[in-house]
C-alpha positions in Angstrom: 77.3 65.8 26.6 76.9 69.0 24.5 74.4 71.6 25.5 72.6 73.2 22.6 69.2 74.1 23.8 68.5 75.5 27.3 65.2 75.7 29.1 64.5 78.2 31.8 61.5 77.7 34.1 60.4 81.1 35.4 60.7 84.4 33.6 60.9 86.8 36.6 63.9 88.8 37.5 66.3 85.8 37.7 64.7 83.7 35.0 64.7 86.4 32.4 68.3 87.3 33.2 69.4 83.7 32.9 67.5 83.3 29.6 69.2 86.4 28.3 72.7 85.4 29.3 72.3 82.0 27.7 70.9 83.5 24.5 73.8 86.1 24.4 76.2 83.1 24.6 74.7 81.6 21.5 72.3 79.0 22.9 68.7 78.4 21.8 66.5 79.2 24.8 63.0 78.4 25.8 61.7 80.3 28.8 58.4 79.6 30.6 56.0 81.3 32.9 52.7 80.3 34.4 50.7 82.7 32.3 51.0 85.0 29.3 51.0 88.2 31.4 54.0 87.2 33.4 55.8 85.7 30.4 55.3 89.0 28.4 56.5 91.0 31.4 59.7 88.9 31.6 60.4 89.0 27.8 59.8 92.8 27.9 62.4 93.0 30.7 64.9 91.3 28.4 64.1 93.6 25.6 64.5 96.7 27.8 67.8 95.4 29.2 69.2 94.9 25.7 67.9 98.3 24.5 69.9 99.9 27.4 72.9 97.9 26.2 72.6 99.5 22.7 72.2 103.0 24.3 75.4 102.4 26.3 77.3 101.1 23.2 77.7 97.6 24.7 75.8 95.8 21.9 74.5 96.5 18.4 71.0 96.4 17.2 71.9 93.3 15.2 73.2 91.7 18.5 69.9 92.5 20.2 67.9 91.1 17.3 70.0 87.9 17.3 69.6 87.5 21.0 65.8 88.0 21.0 65.4 85.6 18.1 67.2 82.9 20.1 64.6 83.2 22.9 61.2 81.6 22.7 58.5 82.0 25.4 56.0 79.4 26.5 53.4 78.7 29.1 53.6 74.9 28.5 56.1 72.8 30.3 55.9 70.2 27.6 57.9 72.6 25.4 61.0 71.6 27.4 60.9 68.1 25.9 64.0 68.6 23.6 66.2 70.7 26.0 69.6 69.6 27.0 69.6 71.7 30.2 66.7 73.1 32.1 67.3 75.7 34.8 64.5 76.2 37.3 64.2 79.8 38.5 61.0 79.9 40.4 60.3 81.4 43.9 62.1 79.8 46.9 59.3 77.3 47.7 60.4 73.7 48.2 57.0 72.2 47.3 56.8 74.2 44.1 60.4 73.3 43.1 59.8 69.6 43.8 56.6 69.8 41.7 58.5 71.4 38.8 61.3 68.9 38.9 58.9 65.9 39.1 57.2 67.3 36.0 60.4 68.0 34.1 61.6 64.4 35.0 58.7 63.0 33.1 59.0 65.4 30.1 62.7 65.8 29.4 65.1 63.4 27.7 66.9 60.9 29.8 70.3 62.7 29.2 68.9 66.2 30.1 70.5 68.0 33.0 68.1 69.7 35.5 69.4 72.6 37.6 67.9 74.8 40.2 68.8 78.5 40.8 68.0 78.2 44.5 70.2 80.1 46.8 69.0 78.6 50.1 67.2 75.3 49.7 68.6 71.8 49.7 69.4 70.7 46.1 69.4 67.1 47.1 65.8 67.4 48.4 64.8 68.9 45.1 66.7 66.2 43.2 64.8 63.5 45.2 61.7 64.4 43.2 63.3 63.0 40.1 64.4 59.5 38.8 67.8 60.9 37.6 69.4 62.4 40.7 72.8 62.1 39.0 71.7 64.7 36.5 70.6 67.3 39.0 72.6 70.1 40.5 72.4 73.7 41.6 73.3 76.6 39.3 73.1 79.8 41.4 73.3 82.9 39.2 73.8 86.3 40.9 71.5 89.2 40.1 71.6 90.7 37.5 72.6 87.5 35.7 73.8 89.1 32.5 76.2 91.3 34.4 77.4 89.4 37.4 80.3 87.1 36.6 80.0 84.6 39.4 78.2 81.3 39.0 77.9 79.0 42.0 77.5 75.3 41.1 76.1 73.1 43.8 77.0 69.4 43.6 74.9 67.0 45.6 76.0 63.6 46.9 74.2 62.1 43.8 75.4 64.5 41.1 77.7 62.6 38.7 81.2 63.9 37.8 80.1 64.0 34.2 77.2 66.3 35.0 79.4 68.5 37.0 82.0 68.8 34.3 79.4 69.5 31.6 77.9 72.3 33.7 81.3 73.8 34.5 82.0 73.9 30.8 78.6 75.5 30.1 79.2 78.1 32.8 82.5 79.0 31.3 80.8 79.3 27.9 78.6 82.0 29.5 81.7 83.9 30.5 81.1 83.1 34.2 83.6 82.5 37.0 82.8 79.2 38.5 82.9 78.2 42.1 81.8 74.8 43.4 79.8 74.8 46.6 78.5 72.0 48.8 74.8 71.3 49.2 74.1 72.6 52.7 
């Protein structure tokens, strides 16, 4: 499966960083937040991070403009309906994550991969909220996501080998060093 469009649920510190690194790597990105105030705060954070990159000579103004043009913000989960990969980056609350995954399961295409950025919760428990547990895994980015090179991929007992290989390739396309971890 080829990933072209990435969704990111949550535009806080981690979600905004994940959205930025995906856009910097050439993906179309849609990022959501529960209200316009939080969404605008997250998008502003991306803008500020990129501005600092220009000031440090790391990127050009044209790079910044291209990256920002690749990111669309939303407060509507239904906007993820055509994403190939959706990465959830909400707070570490199991009930919230299960609710998000159950909703994404109803909205997203059958072939879409669902990932969680959790660093401490059971990915299998989150996957249980879906009907396609073979398409669910963990993608734990380290903060700040645009700078930190490590990406921890968490395979559950239900995650298919195809899903794992697709996400390993995706992670490498982001310039990340991949490690595979057990779901514990």
